[in-house]
N, C-alpha and C positions, 0 to 999 in steps of 0.2 A: 402722495405728493403734498397734499394739503396740510397734512401732519407736521411735515419738515417746515413749512412756513409759519404754521401755528406756533410751534416750538420756537423758532427764530424769534417771532414777533413777541411772545412772552418773555424771552430773555432781553430783548431790547426794552419792551415796555417796563420791566423790572428796573433796568437802569434809568429810565425816565422817571420811573415813580421814585426810586431812591434819592435821585438827584432833586426831585421836586420836594422830597421830605427834607432834605437839607436845607432848600430855600424856605420852606415853611416855618421851620424851627427858628432860622435866623430873622424871618420877618415877623413872627409872633414875639419875639423877645427884644428886638432892636428897632422894628420898623423899617429896616433896610430890604429892598429888593436887589439881591446881589448878582448883577450881570456879568460879575467876573468869576461865577462858580466854575463854569466849564473851563476857563483859562487856567484857573488854579489846579484844577485836576489835569489839565492837559500838560503843564510843565512838569506834573510829578510823573506822568506817564512816559513822557518823553525822556526824562532823566533816567527813568527805570530802563528804558529800552537801550539809551546810550551805555549804562552800566553792563547791561547784559552784552553788548557788544564788545566791551573791555574784559570781559570774562570774569567779571565779579560775580559771586554768587547769587543766585535768583533770590533767595530770601532776603539778601542784604540790598538788592535792588528795588525790591517791592516795599519794603521798609523806608528805603530813601524816597521814594515816590509819596508814601501816605505822610513822612515827616515834612517834605518840602510843601505840599498842599497846606498841610495843617499850620506850618509855620507862617506861609504866606497870608493865610486867612487871619491867623492872629496878628501878624503885624499890621495889616489894614484895620483890623478891628481896634487895635490899642493906639496906633500912632495917627490914623486918619479919621476913622469914624468918630470919634469923641468931638471933634472939631465940626461936625456936620449933625450933631445930635438933635439941634433945635431948628434944623432947616426943613423946608417942605420934602415930602417923600420923593417928589421927582428928582430933586436935586442930589438926594442921597443916591438913587439909582443911577443918574448920569455920572455920578462921581465913580461908581463901581464898574461903570461901562468904560470910563478912562483908565481905570485901573486895568480892566480886562485888556484894553488895547496895546497898554504897555507890556504886559506879559506876553501877549499874542506877538508883538514886535520882536521882543527877546528872543521868543521861541522860534520864530522864524528865521532869525539871524543866524542861528545855530544849527537849526534842522530844516532844511528845505523840503518841499512837498516832494516826496518820493516813496516807492513801494517799501513797506517795512512789516514786521511781524513782531508783535510782543508776546513772548511765551510764559505761560503759567504751566505750572505742574498738573492743575487740573484739566487743562486741554487733552491730555492722553488718557484721563478717566472718563466714565461714562456708563450708561445702562441703556437697555432697550425697554422702550414703554410704546405700546401699540405699534409696533413695527418701525418705531422712529427711535433714532440714537439721540441721546440727550447727553451732551458733554458734561464733565464735572463743573466746568466754568459756568456754563448756563445753569445749571441746578443751584450752584452757590449764589449766583446772582439773584435769582429768583427767591431762594431761601433768605437771603440777606434783606431784600426788599420787605418781605413779610416780618422777618424778625425785627429789623430795624424800627418800621412802623408801630409794630406792637410794643417793642422796648421803650422807644422814645414816648409814645403815648402814656405808658405806665410811668416813666420818668418825670413827665410834665405835670402828672395827676399827683403822684405819692411821694415825690422828694421835696424838701424845702426849697432847694436850687431851682427845681423844676416849677414849682408854684409862682416863685419870683419871677423866672423867665416869661411865665404865661402873663403877669399882671404889669411887666415893665414897659412894653413897648410904647403906649399912648399916655403912661402916667409917670414918666420920668421925675418930673420936678416933685410930685407927691411921693414917690417910691424914696427918693433921697431925703426928703424931710422926714419920713418915717424910720430912717436909718438903714434903708437897704443898701448895701453895698454895689451901687449900679455898675461900675466898671467891672468888678469881679463877675457879677452875673452875665453881663454882655459877653465878658471873655469866654465863659463856657459855650455861650451860643456860638461865638465865631469858632472855636475848637471844635464843637461837634459838627458844625457846617463844613469845616476846612477838612476834618477826618473823611467825613462823607464824600467829599469833593475829590480826594485822593483815592478813594476806594473805586468811585464810580469812574473816574478817569482811567484808572488801571484796567478794570474790566471792560469798559467800553473800547479801549486800546487793543485789549486781546481779542474782543469779539468782532471789531470792524477793522480800524488800522490805525496804527499811532502815527498821526499827522496832527500838527499844531492845529491847523484851521478846522478840520473835522472835530477834534475833540474840544475846543473852544465853543463851537456851535452846538454843542450838547445842551447848553443852557436854554436854547429855543424851546425844543420839546419839554424840558424840564419846567420851565415856566409856565408853559401850556399846561402840563400836569398840576403844578401848583395852583394855577387860575381856576381849574375845574373844582380844585377844594377851596376855592375862594381865599387861597392864602391863610388859611385858618384849619381846615380839616385834614387830617392826617389820612384816615381811612379813604376819603374821596380822592385826595392826592395820589394814592396808591391805585385806586381804580381807574382814575384817568389815565396814568401813566401806562397801565397794562393795556388799556383800550387803545391808546394811542399808537402803542408798539405793535399790537395786533393788526390794526387797520393798515398801518404803513407797511408792514410785512406782506399782509394778504393782496393789497392793492398791486404788488408785483405781479400777480397772476391775470390781472385784468388789463389787457395790452392798451386799451384807450387811455386809461387813467394811470397807467405804471409811471410814465415819466414825470407825474405831478405827486407822486406818493410822498413827498417830502413836505406837502402842504398838509398832510395828515394832522399835525398838532393842532394848527389852526382851525381846521374843519371840526376835529373831535371837540375840542375846546368849546367852539362856538355852539355845536349842536347840543352837548351836554347842558351847557349853561341855559340854553334856552329851554331844554327840557325841565331841568330843575326849577327855571323861574315858571314855567307853565305849571308844573306839581305844585308849586308854592301858592299860585294863584288860585288852583282848583281847591286846596286845603282851606284858604282863607274862605272862598266862597261857599264851600261846605258849612264853615262854622256861621257864616252869615245867615 
């Protein structure tokens, strides 16, 4: 029984981690903490579900979800974000929150809360591991989290665009003076973040349920995972997301705390941050 909850937690945590990676990439490049991340993915997932109901081929529906999320992210990044580029970080974050509420309101207008299921072909695939059946969707999510973390880390360190994205967030003026194509570099960041948002929204909708509110609030554990990585470290963001997912899932087995399992992102983030801070202090003390 524990294995089932562990597998479910790892799959959920992989989605949190992948979403956190999307947030970290964008923040490192633009300085924006994107509260609209979950809403962008939610609209894509809801559109995919609707297209499936209209008997549109599933691959077309999935492609539409990815395209919708990517285009929404790009639209905000090109049309709104440049006007806020010199504002305080909190102003940038609140602006994305407003964008999230607009998307959520639109989605709720078309799709009220109701039982739904988003079908992926990977749902019917799977394998047995230690007497636990792992569906193809869960395996894909976990591998995507690992692959994206490694791939994006390599991209940021080894490519010209990646290096420019790393340097841009807090040095916009200097970068522009040095001839860096600021808008083009930021466009890459919004594109990558939007694509990841579309993918995680689609996967989350398949694993949980495709409802606008539930998908939009995916951003909360994603932000918690990103905070564990201090909005900078991709490996720590991955680890934070996986731990949050496992703790949230395993808490279901403990009756007294099961009703409060949704608080797992905040608890895990706080505990890990305190542990890292303590470890850092011990390191500094050792040097002294």
